[in-house]
C-alpha positions as CSV (number, residue, x, y, z in Angstrom):
1,D,-0.1,0.3,0.0
2,V,1.2,3.3,-0.8
3,Q,1.7,5.9,2.2
4,L,2.4,9.6,2.8
5,V,3.6,10.7,5.9
6,E,4.3,14.4,6.7
7,S,6.2,15.9,9.3
8,G,8.4,18.9,10.1
9,G,5.4,21.3,10.8
10,G,5.4,23.7,14.4
11,L,5.0,27.4,15.2
12,V,7.5,29.8,13.1
13,E,7.8,34.0,13.4
14,T,6.8,35.7,10.3
15,G,10.0,36.0,8.0
16,G,11.3,32.8,9.3
17,S,12.0,29.5,7.7
18,L,10.7,25.6,7.7
19,R,11.6,22.1,6.4
20,L,8.8,19.8,5.5
21,S,9.3,15.9,5.0
22,C,6.6,13.6,3.0
23,A,8.2,10.4,3.5
24,A,6.2,7.8,0.8
25,S,6.3,3.9,0.9
26,G,4.8,1.7,-1.4
27,F,6.0,3.4,-4.6
28,F,8.2,0.6,-6.5
29,E,9.4,3.1,-9.8
30,D,9.9,6.5,-10.5
31,D,7.2,7.2,-12.6
32,Y,5.1,9.5,-10.4
33,A,4.6,13.4,-9.1
34,I,4.7,14.5,-5.8
35,G,3.5,17.7,-3.9
36,W,2.5,19.9,-1.5
37,F,-1.8,20.9,-0.4
38,R,-2.7,23.5,2.0
39,Q,-5.9,23.9,3.8
40,A,-6.4,26.6,6.9
41,P,-9.6,27.0,8.3
42,G,-12.7,28.5,6.1
43,K,-10.6,28.8,2.7
44,E,-10.6,25.8,-0.2
45,R,-7.4,23.6,-0.6
46,E,-5.0,24.8,-2.4
47,G,-1.7,23.8,-4.5
48,V,1.2,24.5,-3.4
49,S,4.0,23.1,-4.9
50,C,4.4,19.8,-6.6
51,T,6.7,18.1,-9.4
52,S,6.6,15.0,-11.7
53,L,9.0,12.5,-12.2
54,T,7.3,11.2,-15.5
55,D,7.8,14.3,-17.2
56,G,10.2,16.3,-15.6
57,T,7.7,19.8,-14.3
58,T,7.5,21.7,-11.2
59,Y,4.7,23.4,-10.3
60,Y,4.3,26.7,-8.5
61,A,1.2,28.6,-7.1
62,D,1.8,32.3,-6.9
63,S,1.7,33.1,-3.1
64,V,4.7,30.9,-3.1
65,K,7.0,31.4,-5.3
66,G,10.5,32.9,-4.6
67,R,9.6,31.9,-1.1
68,F,9.4,28.3,-1.0
69,T,11.0,25.5,-3.0
70,I,10.6,21.7,-3.7
71,A,13.3,19.2,-3.8
72,N,12.9,15.3,-4.6
73,D,15.3,13.1,-2.8
74,N,14.3,9.9,-5.3
75,A,16.8,7.4,-3.5
76,K,14.6,7.8,-0.2
77,Y,11.4,8.6,-1.9
78,T,11.4,11.4,0.1
79,N,9.9,14.9,-1.3
80,Y,10.9,18.2,1.2
81,L,8.6,21.4,1.2
82,Q,11.9,24.1,2.2
83,M,9.9,27.1,2.9
84,N,11.6,30.4,3.5
85,N,10.2,34.5,4.4
86,V,6.9,32.9,5.5
87,K,4.3,34.7,6.3
88,P,0.8,34.4,8.7
89,E,-1.0,33.8,4.9
90,D,1.1,30.9,4.9
91,T,0.1,29.1,8.8
92,A,-2.3,26.1,7.3
93,T,-2.4,22.0,7.3
94,Y,0.3,21.3,5.0
95,F,-0.7,18.1,3.1
96,C,1.7,15.9,0.8
97,V,-0.3,14.3,-1.9
98,A,0.6,12.0,-5.3
99,V,-0.6,10.2,-8.3
100,L,1.8,6.9,-9.4
101,N,1.8,6.1,-13.1
102,P,0.3,9.5,-14.1
103,W,-2.2,9.7,-17.1
104,N,-2.0,12.5,-18.7
105,P,-4.1,12.0,-22.2
106,D,-4.1,16.2,-23.3
107,N,-0.2,16.2,-22.5
108,R,-0.7,19.1,-20.2
109,P,2.6,19.5,-17.3
110,I,1.6,16.9,-14.8
111,A,2.9,18.9,-11.8
112,T,0.3,21.1,-13.3
113,T,-2.3,18.3,-13.0
114,L,-1.5,17.3,-9.5
115,C,-1.3,20.8,-8.0
116,A,-5.1,21.3,-9.6
117,G,-6.0,18.3,-7.0
118,L,-5.8,15.5,-9.9
119,Y,-4.2,13.4,-6.9
120,T,-4.7,9.4,-6.0
121,Y,-3.3,9.5,-2.4
122,R,-2.6,12.7,0.2
123,G,-1.2,12.3,3.9
124,Q,-2.7,12.5,6.9
125,G,-1.3,16.4,7.0
126,T,1.0,18.6,9.3
127,Q,0.5,22.0,10.8
128,V,2.4,24.7,9.7
129,T,1.6,28.1,12.0
130,V,3.4,31.5,11.1
131,S,3.5,33.6,13.9
132,S,2.8,37.8,13.6
């Protein structure tokens, strides 16, 4: 079974940094896309950043461009979200999401489609709170 386990959340001051990790298990080949969503109380979920090993694409939401960086350790099947210069509006529960063997009939960037919500697996989430 595929499992995604997030870690690294916590309380951080505005302008500070935090690194989230997502440990994936049950992956047996490098044909997948993985990334991060977030959801704050009363707000819709937002695709934050995603990356695809299948087609080599990466996606960042406009709200995090230039501040967040996604990285993948392929050997360990671990994905990281480095969050720099955080803001109070980054406060949310962050979820790791993934899709294996992504189906892409329209030939769109797979990272973009994953961050649009086309994921199969989702972790339990880790809370990030940014104090002002």
